[in-house]
N, C-alpha and C positions, 0 to 999 in steps of 0.2 A: 523661587525655591520653596518647596513644601516645608512646613514647620509643624511640629506637634505643639499644641497649646497646653500649657499646664498652669495650675494655680497651687498655692501653698496655704496650708491650714495648720492651726495650732490645736493639739489634742487638749480637749477639755474634760476628759474622763479622769476624775481625781482618784479613781481606784486602779488606774493603770500605771505601770512603771514608765510609760511614755507620756505621762501628764506633763503639759507645758512644752513639749517638744514639737518641732515643726516637721510636716510631711508634705510631699507633693502628690497631686492627683491630676490625671489627664482631663482636659476639658474638651468635650466633643462639640463641634460647631454645628453639626447636622447629622441626620441619619438618611442614608440613601435607600430609597425603596427599590424594588426590583426594576421598575421602569427607568428610574434615574441611573441605576447601575448599568442597565442594558444600553441606555443612551451613551453613557461614558465609554463603554466597551466599543460600541459602534463608531464612536468618534476617533478611536485609536487606529484608524486605517483599516478597519475590518471590512471585508466584502459583504458582510451581513448587515442588514438594516436593524434598527432598534427593535422593531416588532419581532423579528426572527430571533435575535439574541434574548429578548424578554421571554419568548415562548420556551426556549431551551432552558433558561434559568428557572422558570416556573415549573417545568416538567422535572428538572433536576431536584428542586426542593421537594416535590411530592415523592419522587423516587427515593431520595435519601431518607425521608421519614419512614416510608414503607420498609426499606431495608433495615433501618434501626429497629423497627417494631418486629422484625423477624430475627432479632438477636444477632445482626450482622454489623460489622464495622464498615464504614465507607471511607476509602482512601482516595483522595484526589492528588495524584502525583504532583509534586511541586508546591502543593498548598498544605495538605495535612489530612488527618484522619478524624472523622466524626464517629462517636460511639455513645452508647447510653450508660448511665450510671444510676443505680438505685440509691435513693436516700431512705435509710431505715428510720422508723419512728424511734424517738428517744426512749432508751431503756431496753429496747429489744423485746423478745418474747421469752417466756420462762422455759419452754421446751420445744423440741423439733416438731412434735405433733401439733403444736399451737401455731406454727408458722403458716401464714396465709399471705401470699404476695399482695393481694388486693387490700389487705388491712395492715400488714406489717411494713410495707413500704409507704412512706408519706409522699413520695414523688419520684418521678423519673426525670433525669436531667440529661440534656444533650451536651456532651463535652467535645472539645476540639483540641487535638494535639498537632501543632505545626510540624510540617515535614522539614527536617533539618538536613536531609541527605541530598539536597539540590543546591544549585548555585544561588537560589533565592535567599538562603540563609535566614529562615524565619524563626530561629530560636531567639530567646529573649536577649541574650548577650549580644548577638549580631545585630538585632533590631536596634538595641540601644546604641551600638557603635555607629550605625548608619544614620540615626535620627539627628535632626536639628530641632531646637526647641525655641519657643517664644513664651514668655510669661504673659498670662492673661491680662495683667495690668498694662503691659506695654502695648498689647493689641488694642485695648480700650483707648489708650492715649493716641495711638496711630489713627484710629477711626475718628476720634474727636477732632484731631488736627486736620483730617482730610475733609471734614464737613465745611460747607461754606458758612461764613459768619452771618448770623441773623441781621436783618436790616436794623439800623439804629444802634448797632454795637459801637461802643466807644473805642474799640480797637484793643482793649485789654484782653489778655488771654484767660482771665478768670482763675488763674492759678492762685491757690491759697498760700503758696509757699511751702506746703508740705508735699513731700514726694515719697511714694512707697519705696521701701528698700527692696532692691532686686536681689533675691536669694542667690 
C-alpha cells in the first residue's frame, strides 16, 4: 500500500508564536522525471510505449508553457488548472505611469489549482482523507532491519535503548 512519508520538526524561531511547537512536513523520496513518469504510465496497461508517452508529455509541457505565456490558463480535466501569477517587487511603484511589468514584477510563478469537480477528489481535504502515512523514523528503522547483518556481527541489534516518540 502506498504511504506518504512525513517527518516532524520543532520550531526554533524564537520570534514566532509557534516557537517550541511541533509541525509535520512531507518527505519526498524521489522526483520522477518525464522519462520515468512515461515509463510508469506505460506500465499501467497502456497500449502506448514509454517513448510515445514521453513524447506526448514533453510536447504537453512545451505547449502548457506557451499557452501560459499567452496569458491563458490551461485546464486538464480531472487533474487541474495551470495559470501564471505575477510577483510584485516589495513596496510597489509610486504611480501608474511608473509601472513597467519588466521591472515592477520580480517574477512570474506557475500555479496549479487541483480539479475538485471529478471523482478523483484532488482537493486538500479529500487527499488527506485518502492518505495513509508513515513516519520517516519508522521507514529508516524498517530499512535498517531489512539489511543483512554485516559479517562478524555479534547478533546484537545495536539499539541504544532510546526510541523516537511517534507523534
